[in-house]
TIVOKE-240108 format. One record per residue: residue in three letters; x, y, z of N, C-alpha, C in turn. Coordinates in Angstrom, 3 decimals. Layout:
BEGIN
  res      n_c1      n_c2      n_c3     ca_c1     ca_c2     ca_c3      c_c1      c_c2      c_c3
  Ala         X         Y         Z         X         Y         Z         X         Y         Z
...
END
This chain:
BEGIN
  res      n_c1      n_c2      n_c3     ca_c1     ca_c2     ca_c3      c_c1      c_c2      c_c3
  Met   118.607   -23.699   128.300   117.838   -23.462   126.878   117.889   -21.851   126.224
  Ala   117.243   -21.948   125.471   117.856   -20.403   124.230   117.173   -19.463   124.290
  Glu   117.592   -18.461   124.786   117.068   -16.956   125.050   117.167   -16.395   123.303
  Leu   115.941   -15.289   122.456   116.043   -14.727   121.521   116.498   -13.720   122.003
  Ile   117.935   -12.798   121.028   118.431   -11.678   121.444   118.253   -10.545   120.662
  Gly   117.747   -11.097   119.638   117.147   -10.056   118.428   117.871   -10.323   117.310
  Ala   116.902    -9.337   115.872   117.427   -10.100   114.650   118.459    -8.948   114.201
  Ile   118.919    -9.619   113.001   120.195    -9.025   112.799   119.957    -8.223   111.608
  Val   120.537    -6.448   112.379   119.987    -5.334   111.629   120.717    -4.886   110.498
  Ala   121.808    -5.452   110.877   123.029    -5.338   109.565   123.985    -6.876   109.037
  Leu   124.472    -6.948   108.207   125.346    -7.755   107.638   126.622    -7.354   107.025
  Gln   127.695    -6.817   106.852   128.609    -6.101   106.198   130.193    -7.468   106.256
  Val   131.151    -7.364   105.092   132.163    -7.566   105.130   133.565    -5.882   104.623
  Gln   135.191    -7.125   104.879   135.247    -5.804   104.973   136.379    -6.233   103.996
  Arg   136.746    -5.431   102.409   136.682    -5.750   101.642   138.699    -5.439   101.649
  Thr   139.104    -4.627   102.562   140.861    -4.440   102.426   140.532    -4.127   104.325
  Gly   142.044    -4.042   104.726   142.102    -3.994   105.966   141.829    -1.948   106.538
  Leu   141.101    -2.146   107.628   140.372    -0.572   107.643   141.891     0.128   108.834
  Ile   142.928    -0.453   108.732   143.692     0.815   109.052   145.269     0.464   108.228
  Thr   145.346     2.098   107.792   146.761     1.772   106.712   147.565     3.600   108.053
  Asn   148.650     3.316   108.205   149.517     4.052   108.731   148.984     4.162   109.819
  Asn   148.418     3.022   110.274   147.989     3.367   111.718   146.981     4.542   112.192
  His   145.793     4.312   110.793   144.857     5.129   110.442   143.463     4.855   110.737
  Tyr   142.684     4.576   111.280   141.673     4.226   111.148   140.628     4.245   109.955
  Asp   139.933     3.414   108.730   138.971     4.393   107.958   138.019     3.187   107.333
  Pro   136.794     3.353   107.848   135.926     1.889   107.907   135.364     2.330   106.429
  Lys   135.884     3.064   105.324   135.776     3.357   103.834   135.274     1.521   103.156
  Pro   136.152     0.877   103.705   136.124    -0.500   102.604   135.246    -1.673   103.536
  Ile   134.499    -0.998   104.122   132.972    -1.999   105.185   132.298    -1.713   103.671
  Leu   132.086    -2.875   103.543   129.966    -3.087   102.953   129.706    -3.801   103.316
  Thr   128.062    -2.723   103.006   126.758    -3.549   103.894   126.781    -4.535   102.990
  Val   126.028    -5.907   103.067   125.016    -6.951   102.535   124.198    -7.370   102.735
  Asp   123.162    -8.096   101.974   121.744    -8.518   102.785   122.235    -9.689   103.728
  Glu   123.612   -10.748   102.303   123.048   -11.819   102.920   124.495   -12.010   103.518
  Leu   125.332   -13.081   104.498   126.575   -13.354   104.157   126.370   -15.407   104.345
  Ala   127.852   -15.603   103.537   127.564   -17.180   103.298   128.868   -17.655   104.269
  Ile   128.969   -18.150   105.141   129.559   -18.263   106.819   130.240   -20.170   106.532
  Ala   131.399   -19.710   106.271   132.428   -21.266   106.335   133.517   -21.166   107.494
  Ala   133.675   -22.596   107.429   134.830   -22.317   108.512   136.142   -21.457   108.283
  Asn   136.401   -21.300   107.188   137.668   -20.482   106.599   137.438   -19.272   107.298
  Gly   135.802   -18.560   106.823   136.216   -17.164   107.187   134.339   -16.285   106.315
  Val   133.867   -15.468   106.053   132.865   -15.811   105.199   132.702   -14.661   104.279
  Leu   131.733   -14.679   102.937   131.758   -13.842   101.439   129.860   -13.059   102.415
  Gly   130.311   -12.377   101.498   128.820   -10.926   101.567   128.997   -11.018    99.844
  Ala   127.473   -11.317    99.422   126.530   -11.168    98.172   126.441    -9.292    98.197
  Ser   126.680    -9.376    96.987   127.010    -7.789    96.246   126.926    -8.034    95.087
  Asp   125.915    -7.749    94.520   125.766    -7.351    92.954   125.752    -8.810    91.873
  Gly   124.938    -9.879    92.813   125.222   -10.891    92.085   126.564   -11.614    91.906
  Gly   127.525   -11.507    93.316   128.514   -11.401    93.591   128.916   -12.376    94.904
  Trp   130.742   -12.617    94.951   130.812   -12.896    96.807   131.911   -12.019    96.464
  Val   131.405   -11.249    97.895   133.105   -10.355    98.317   133.324   -11.404    99.080
  Val   135.220   -11.798    99.059   135.923   -12.449   100.094   136.449   -10.965   101.244
  Asp   135.660   -11.132   102.815   135.938   -10.344   104.019   137.754   -10.688   104.396
  Val   138.587    -9.342   104.576   139.874   -10.015   104.510   140.090   -10.614   105.757
  His   139.346   -10.871   106.275   139.648   -12.091   107.688   139.313   -13.077   107.252
  Ser   138.932   -13.556   106.247   138.934   -14.938   105.447   139.983   -15.684   105.357
  Ala   140.593   -16.962   105.682   141.935   -17.160   104.575   141.594   -17.679   103.477
  Ala   140.314   -17.590   102.548   140.367   -17.360   101.357   140.265   -15.663   100.581
  His   141.242   -14.751   101.383   141.349   -13.602   100.528   142.262   -13.767   100.513
  Pro   143.242   -12.859    99.539   144.628   -12.774    99.165   145.282   -12.153   100.339
  Asn   144.830   -11.500   101.356   145.289   -11.079   102.277   144.734   -11.320   103.944
  Gly   144.145   -12.897   103.759   143.662   -13.104   104.580   144.524   -13.629   105.897
  Thr   144.301   -13.459   106.545   144.648   -14.980   108.157   144.221   -15.458   108.051
  Gly   142.728   -15.377   108.040   141.858   -16.612   108.957   141.793   -16.713   110.242
  Arg   142.791   -15.859   110.764   142.981   -15.863   112.390   141.392   -15.239   112.906
  Arg   140.534   -13.844   112.355   139.295   -13.585   112.861   138.362   -13.606   112.733
  Pro   138.223   -14.977   111.793   137.562   -15.001   110.691   135.400   -14.686   110.755
  Leu   134.825   -14.354   112.011   133.580   -13.736   111.759   133.013   -13.155   113.011
  Ser   132.698   -11.588   113.234   133.105   -10.822   113.700   131.317   -10.668   114.371
  Ile   130.608   -10.124   115.679   129.638    -9.403   116.037   129.455    -8.485   116.899
  Gly   128.682    -7.989   116.730   128.146    -6.231   117.325   126.761    -6.388   117.732
  Phe   126.419    -5.416   118.474   125.277    -5.020   118.835   124.780    -3.907   119.347
  Thr   123.090    -3.191   118.711   123.245    -1.917   118.524   123.029    -1.000   119.858
  Ser   123.393    -2.093   120.953   122.936    -1.793   122.374   124.519    -0.756   122.162
  His   125.568    -1.804   122.426   126.948    -1.734   122.469   126.828    -0.585   121.518
  Tyr   126.821     0.314   120.561   127.037     0.984   119.940   126.438     2.336   120.690
  Asp   124.916     2.344   121.050   124.352     3.241   121.629   125.233     3.493   122.553
  His   126.224     2.277   123.513   126.778     2.952   124.112   127.967     3.899   123.829
  Met   128.208     2.917   122.628   129.943     3.809   122.396   128.988     5.725   121.792
  Arg   128.243     5.423   121.332   127.545     7.176   121.032   127.930     8.540   121.880
  Glu   126.769     7.120   123.286   126.945     8.258   124.729   128.474     8.712   124.145
  Arg   128.927     7.754   124.601   130.540     8.533   125.203   131.227     9.009   124.377
  Phe   131.180     8.777   122.825   131.906     8.936   121.692   130.909    10.207   120.918
  Gly   129.994    10.269   121.005   128.950    10.536   120.066   128.484    10.692   118.651
  Glu   127.918    10.636   117.753   128.318    10.016   116.616   128.593     8.788   116.109
  Leu   127.835     8.012   116.152   128.418     6.775   114.891   127.880     5.809   114.255
  Ala   128.407     5.615   112.897   127.519     4.540   112.406   127.998     3.570   113.048
  Leu   126.362     2.804   112.649   126.229     1.484   112.559   126.941     0.926   111.673
  Gly   127.845    -0.021   112.425   128.694    -1.055   112.007   130.186    -0.579   111.760
  Ala   130.276     0.237   112.202   131.332     1.176   111.974   133.215     0.572   112.484
  Ala   132.729    -0.019   113.472   133.794    -0.888   114.229   134.262    -2.375   113.393
  Gly   133.239    -2.561   112.382   133.982    -3.681   111.603   133.114    -4.788   111.219
  Glu   132.685    -5.062   112.695   131.824    -6.360   112.494   130.910    -6.939   111.246
  Asn   130.649    -8.426   111.048   129.895    -8.464   110.369   129.238    -8.900   110.258
  Ile   128.309    -9.188   111.213   127.070    -9.043   111.760   126.640    -8.005   112.942
  Ile   125.436    -7.366   112.832   124.910    -6.752   114.206   123.896    -7.011   114.470
  Val   123.687    -7.298   115.632   122.092    -8.252   116.072   120.964    -6.423   116.991
  Asp   119.936    -6.450   116.658   119.607    -5.958   117.262   119.028    -6.045   119.104
  Ser   119.506    -5.430   119.875   119.381    -5.749   121.468   119.100    -4.536   121.829
  Asp   118.394    -4.080   123.085   118.538    -3.695   124.375   119.546    -3.437   124.938
  Arg   120.121    -4.628   125.482   120.900    -5.253   126.638   122.767    -5.111   125.956
  Met   123.332    -5.115   127.035   124.450    -4.777   126.808   125.078    -6.614   126.695
  Phe   125.608    -6.798   126.728   126.322    -7.775   126.184   127.746    -8.038   127.601
  Thr   128.359    -9.162   128.328   129.958    -9.587   128.430   130.596   -10.616   128.036
  Glu   131.475   -11.129   127.921   131.427   -12.354   126.872   131.378   -13.265   128.322
  Pro   131.353   -13.316   129.627   130.703   -14.496   130.439   128.884   -14.726   129.866
  Asp   128.628   -13.809   129.947   126.938   -14.215   128.538   126.741   -14.484   127.727
  Leu   128.335   -14.595   126.818   127.495   -15.324   125.782   128.689   -16.572   125.656
  Ala   129.266   -16.688   126.734   130.099   -18.244   126.900   129.016   -19.674   126.618
  Gly   128.116   -19.831   126.060   127.318   -20.772   125.740   127.214   -20.935   124.805
  Gly   127.472   -19.493   123.695   127.722   -19.464   122.137   126.496   -19.024   121.814
  Leu   126.390   -18.630   120.933   125.032   -18.122   120.355   124.721   -19.065   118.543
  Thr   123.005   -18.285   118.242   122.903   -19.384   117.340   121.633   -18.520   116.717
  Val   122.460   -18.607   115.223   121.741   -17.542   114.360   120.175   -19.176   113.494
  Arg   119.123   -18.237   113.774   118.460   -19.210   112.664   117.653   -17.901   111.889
  Ser   118.226   -18.398   110.619   117.201   -18.088   109.522   115.859   -18.132   109.330
  Ala   115.455   -18.145   108.119   114.012   -17.753   108.175   113.134   -19.138   107.905
  Asp   114.013   -19.736   106.906   113.279   -21.293   107.089   114.144   -22.426   108.283
  His   114.664   -22.175   108.855   114.844   -22.300   110.975   115.714   -23.529   110.274
  Ser   116.411   -22.507   109.614   117.804   -23.470   109.719   118.417   -22.577   110.590
  Asp   119.478   -23.686   111.560   119.867   -23.014   112.116   122.146   -23.395   111.861
  Val   123.075   -22.025   112.527   124.130   -21.856   112.379   124.948   -21.314   113.891
  Lys   125.793   -22.219   113.695   125.530   -22.091   115.379   127.435   -21.402   115.583
  Leu   127.574   -20.369   116.641   128.107   -19.649   116.582   129.234   -19.834   118.038
  Ala   130.531   -21.157   117.624   130.898   -21.119   119.059   131.265   -19.458   119.595
  Ala   131.291   -20.007   121.406   131.306   -19.278   122.354   131.979   -17.901   121.644
  Pro   131.225   -16.354   122.162   132.790   -15.171   121.437   133.180   -14.901   122.284
  Lys   134.618   -14.707   121.408   135.412   -14.133   122.617   135.547   -11.987   122.142
  Val   136.188   -11.186   123.006   136.345   -10.315   123.308   136.940    -9.813   122.170
  Ala   136.898    -8.359   120.931   137.620    -8.151   119.758   138.203    -7.213   120.959
  Arg   139.580    -7.388   121.270   140.316    -6.368   121.533   140.208    -4.903   120.948
  Pro   140.180    -3.528   121.179   139.592    -2.673   120.927   141.507    -1.834   120.450
  Cys   141.377    -1.746   118.626   142.781    -1.801   119.181   143.012     0.180   119.194
  Arg   144.346     0.506   118.859   144.742     2.121   119.280   143.783     2.906   117.905
  Pro   144.509     2.617   116.602   143.857     4.412   115.700   142.224     3.567   115.681
  Phe   141.559     2.359   116.012   139.957     2.987   116.240   139.421     3.309   117.329
  Ser   140.521     3.235   118.688   140.294     4.522   119.612   140.080     5.420   119.112
  Asn   141.627     5.469   117.925   141.723     7.349   117.897   140.592     8.152   116.808
  Phe   140.561     6.433   116.268   139.323     7.036   115.587   137.561     8.000   116.367
  Leu   137.235     6.810   116.829   136.132     7.588   118.179   136.918     9.185   118.201
  Ile   137.702     9.342   118.908   137.995     9.772   119.729   138.646    11.546   119.125
  Gly   139.045    11.114   117.719   139.102    12.157   117.008   140.436    12.602   116.540
  Arg   141.234    11.241   117.100   143.086    12.004   117.164   143.610    11.133   116.504
  Ser   144.551    11.914   115.993   145.303    11.165   115.174   146.546    10.273   115.752
  Asp   146.906    11.154   117.123   148.094     9.975   117.529   147.668     9.567   119.415
  Asp   148.196     9.022   119.739   147.762     8.023   121.192   148.550     9.096   121.982
  Ser   147.047     8.842   123.299   147.453    10.184   124.017   146.854     9.463   125.509
  Glu   146.635     9.550   126.685   146.312     9.104   127.715   144.354     8.630   127.469
  Glu   144.116     9.717   126.523   142.529     9.633   126.000   142.352     8.230   125.014
  Thr   143.700     8.088   124.349   143.310     7.160   123.668   143.259     5.905   124.496
  Asn   144.290     6.007   125.678   144.202     4.047   126.922   142.094     4.485   127.288
  Glu   141.915     5.261   127.836   141.003     5.612   128.113   140.027     5.371   127.766
  Ala   139.765     5.186   126.238   138.759     5.087   125.197   139.576     3.431   124.574
  Arg   140.356     3.101   124.571   140.463     1.409   124.708   139.817     0.960   126.309
  Lys   140.287     1.280   127.317   139.841     0.409   128.484   137.853     0.308   128.564
  Phe   137.125     1.904   128.406   135.685     2.074   127.408   135.629     0.501   126.468
  Leu   136.491     0.525   125.923   135.352    -0.474   124.761   136.024    -1.742   125.010
  Asp   136.887    -2.107   125.954   137.554    -3.114   125.963   135.728    -4.202   126.996
  Ala   135.851    -5.622   126.664   134.804    -6.021   127.583   133.968    -6.184   126.561
  Gly   134.284    -6.384   125.367   133.484    -6.626   124.689   132.058    -5.089   124.181
  Val   132.307    -4.278   124.605   131.659    -3.129   124.062   131.910    -2.929   122.033
  Arg   132.693    -3.211   121.517   133.900    -2.724   120.653   133.196    -4.255   119.672
  Gly   132.937    -5.117   120.447   132.388    -6.346   119.937   132.824    -7.564   119.918
  Tyr   131.953    -8.819   119.278   133.160   -10.538   119.426   133.765   -10.639   118.483
  Ile   134.383   -12.082   118.286   134.969   -12.357   117.422   134.129   -13.615   117.601
  Cys   133.879   -14.429   116.433   132.921   -15.921   116.879   133.796   -17.008   116.552
  Gly   134.233   -18.134   117.042   134.347   -19.403   116.580   133.502   -20.294   115.613
  Ile   134.044   -20.508   114.021   133.300   -21.099   112.632   133.828   -22.404   112.547
  Arg   134.627   -22.852   112.800   135.599   -23.705   112.436   135.011   -24.887   112.128
  His   134.174   -25.066   113.172   133.254   -26.730   113.333   132.416   -26.414   111.691
  Val   131.994   -25.331   111.405   130.457   -25.023   109.890   131.373   -25.812   108.677
  Asp   130.252   -26.636   108.216   130.476   -27.781   107.636   130.300   -27.199   105.983
  Gly   130.941   -26.541   105.321   130.134   -26.301   104.036   129.930   -24.901   104.104
  Tyr   128.970   -24.396   103.631   128.865   -22.902   103.618   126.981   -22.570   104.310
  Val   126.820   -21.812   105.457   125.577   -21.516   105.451   125.087   -20.181   105.072
  Arg   123.853   -19.928   104.781   123.714   -18.239   104.349   122.780   -18.194   105.451
  Ile   123.511   -16.349   105.825   122.731   -15.767   106.789   121.955   -14.444   106.143
  Arg   121.169   -14.205   106.206   120.997   -12.754   106.076   120.014   -11.684   106.877
  Val   120.056   -10.990   106.565   119.542    -9.918   107.109   118.200    -9.685   107.778
  Gly   117.511    -9.742   109.480   116.111   -10.381   109.636   116.543   -11.878   110.483
  Asp   117.419   -12.573   110.352   117.407   -13.866   110.848   117.898   -13.345   112.591
  Glu   116.896   -14.137   112.803   116.716   -14.090   114.613   118.552   -14.301   115.251
  Val   119.207   -14.005   116.278   120.171   -14.758   116.743   119.262   -15.039   118.135
  Trp   120.336   -16.520   118.719   119.653   -16.618   119.932   121.270   -17.200   120.997
  Leu   120.724   -16.765   122.120   121.850   -16.939   122.716   121.505   -18.557   123.940
  Asp   122.810   -19.335   123.549   122.749   -20.300   124.189   123.453   -20.344   125.363
  Ser   122.642   -21.560   126.055   122.570   -21.558   127.519   123.800   -22.589   128.176
  Glu   125.296   -22.683   128.936   125.368   -24.192   128.668   125.774   -24.508   128.738
END
């Protein structure tokens, strides 16, 4: 039986990579109202056109290795409790869902379904933890070099706090999702 997690509150794409010279910078993140999801990655609707996410195989610098990521507002609240002020979406997820619950990888093992206002669904394969990198961890703690504090931050962010990578290789054609669409937790 499916369980409603919540509505999508933010959609975004990364125009370029967020790490340069071992420094994390969220400026290349572009907030959009609509994503088009396909097997090779996502596009974000912007200014009457489409922006290819850097993780998409269709991006000139893309690999298609992490084609879609998802996070939750509850996870941002948890990060803020530990690290202080943090803009929603700064971790670079494509989809951010409103929720007051923390999710672990086993919680999401059945996969997720995004249901649009017209009740069309797109299934997202069981999400896997997006492992936190050193540059993002240092960004959160306000450091530019690695330290024991960096290692502690990475441990805190692991297990899904930083977000999840979803499988979409099964998606046929492009499926559009919008802010306000619902995300459902599927049972195994």
